C-alpha positions as a Markdown table, in Angstrom:
| # | Residue | x | y | z |
|---|---|---|---|---|
| 1 | Unk | 0.0 | 0.0 | 0.0 |
| 2 | Unk | 1.2 | 3.5 | -0.7 |
| 3 | Unk | 0.0 | 6.4 | 1.4 |
| 4 | Unk | 0.8 | 10.1 | 1.3 |
| 5 | Unk | 1.7 | 11.8 | 4.5 |
| 6 | Unk | 0.8 | 15.4 | 5.6 |
| 7 | Unk | 3.5 | 17.7 | 6.7 |
| 8 | Unk | 4.1 | 21.4 | 7.5 |
| 9 | Unk | 6.5 | 23.4 | 5.4 |
| 10 | Unk | 9.3 | 25.0 | 7.5 |
| 11 | Unk | 11.4 | 26.4 | 4.6 |
| 12 | Unk | 11.5 | 26.7 | 0.9 |
| 13 | Unk | 14.5 | 26.9 | -1.4 |
| 14 | Unk | 13.5 | 26.9 | -5.0 |
| 15 | Unk | 11.7 | 23.7 | -5.8 |
| 16 | Unk | 12.7 | 22.0 | -2.5 |
| 17 | Unk | 11.1 | 22.4 | 0.9 |
| 18 | Unk | 12.0 | 21.3 | 4.3 |
| 19 | Unk | 8.9 | 19.7 | 5.7 |
| 20 | Unk | 8.1 | 18.6 | 9.3 |
| 21 | Unk | 6.3 | 15.3 | 9.5 |
| 22 | Unk | 5.2 | 14.8 | 13.1 |
| 23 | Unk | 8.6 | 15.8 | 14.4 |
| 24 | Unk | 10.6 | 14.4 | 11.5 |
| 25 | Unk | 12.1 | 16.9 | 9.1 |
| 26 | Unk | 12.7 | 15.8 | 5.5 |
| 27 | Unk | 13.5 | 17.4 | 2.2 |
| 28 | Unk | 10.5 | 17.3 | -0.2 |
| 29 | Unk | 10.4 | 18.2 | -4.0 |
| 30 | Unk | 8.0 | 20.7 | -5.1 |
| 31 | Unk | 8.1 | 19.9 | -8.8 |
| 32 | Unk | 4.6 | 18.5 | -9.1 |
| 33 | Unk | 2.6 | 20.1 | -6.2 |
| 34 | Unk | -0.8 | 21.4 | -7.5 |
| 35 | Unk | -0.3 | 25.0 | -6.4 |
| 36 | Unk | 2.4 | 27.3 | -5.0 |
| 37 | Unk | 3.3 | 26.8 | -1.4 |
| 38 | Unk | 4.9 | 28.9 | 1.4 |
| 39 | Unk | 6.3 | 28.4 | 4.9 |
| 40 | Unk | 3.4 | 27.4 | 7.1 |
| 41 | Unk | 1.4 | 25.6 | 4.5 |
| 42 | Unk | 0.7 | 21.8 | 4.8 |
| 43 | Unk | 1.3 | 19.4 | 1.9 |
| 44 | Unk | 0.6 | 15.8 | 1.2 |
| 45 | Unk | 3.9 | 14.0 | 0.5 |
| 46 | Unk | 4.3 | 10.8 | -1.4 |
| 47 | Unk | 7.8 | 9.3 | -1.9 |
| 48 | Unk | 9.6 | 12.6 | -1.5 |
| 49 | Unk | 7.3 | 14.8 | -3.7 |
| 50 | Unk | 4.6 | 17.2 | -2.5 |
| 51 | Unk | 1.6 | 16.1 | -4.5 |
| 52 | Unk | -1.0 | 18.6 | -3.2 |
| 53 | Unk | -1.4 | 21.5 | -0.8 |
| 54 | Unk | -3.8 | 20.7 | 1.9 |
| 55 | Unk | -6.5 | 23.3 | 2.1 |
| 56 | Unk | -6.4 | 25.3 | 5.4 |
| 57 | Unk | -9.9 | 24.1 | 6.4 |
| 58 | Unk | -8.8 | 20.5 | 6.1 |
| 59 | Unk | -5.4 | 20.6 | 8.0 |
| 60 | Unk | -6.6 | 20.0 | 11.5 |
| 61 | Unk | -8.8 | 17.0 | 10.6 |
| 62 | Unk | -6.1 | 15.5 | 8.3 |
| 63 | Unk | -3.3 | 15.8 | 10.8 |
| 64 | Unk | -5.5 | 14.4 | 13.6 |
| 65 | Unk | -6.4 | 11.4 | 11.5 |
| 66 | Unk | -2.8 | 10.7 | 10.8 |
| 67 | Unk | -1.7 | 11.1 | 14.4 |
| 68 | Unk | -4.4 | 8.6 | 15.4 |
| 69 | Unk | -2.9 | 6.1 | 12.9 |
| 70 | Unk | 0.6 | 6.8 | 14.1 |
| 71 | Unk | -0.4 | 6.3 | 17.8 |
| 72 | Unk | -2.3 | 3.0 | 16.9 |
| 73 | Unk | -1.3 | -0.5 | 17.1 |
| 74 | Unk | 2.3 | -1.4 | 15.9 |
| 75 | Unk | 1.0 | -4.1 | 13.6 |
| 76 | Unk | -1.5 | -1.8 | 11.8 |
| 77 | Unk | -0.6 | -1.8 | 8.1 |
| 78 | Unk | -1.5 | 1.8 | 7.6 |
| 79 | Unk | 0.7 | 2.9 | 10.6 |
| 80 | Unk | 3.5 | 0.8 | 9.1 |
| 81 | Unk | 3.1 | 2.6 | 5.8 |
| 82 | Unk | 3.2 | 6.0 | 7.4 |
| 83 | Unk | 6.3 | 5.1 | 9.3 |
| 84 | Unk | 7.9 | 3.9 | 6.0 |
| 85 | Unk | 7.2 | 7.2 | 4.4 |
| 86 | Unk | 9.0 | 9.0 | 7.3 |
| 87 | Unk | 12.2 | 7.0 | 7.2 |
């Protein structure tokens, strides 16, 4: 299973952003994101690429849902997929 993971942009340098994913910071490519992003925006990341900007009104619910999955059972496949994206 492949799952995108939401993260908050903490810096932007051209077409690369540093993004915070639940305390893990990673570099993410902005080449294919659906609209321009700035520091403070949330994006959905998939295999190192921001694939879409998360609308402000959806951020809280989206992050809460993923946090619930991360806090879930260690053998949950969705949790394992999220953790795989954060490595």
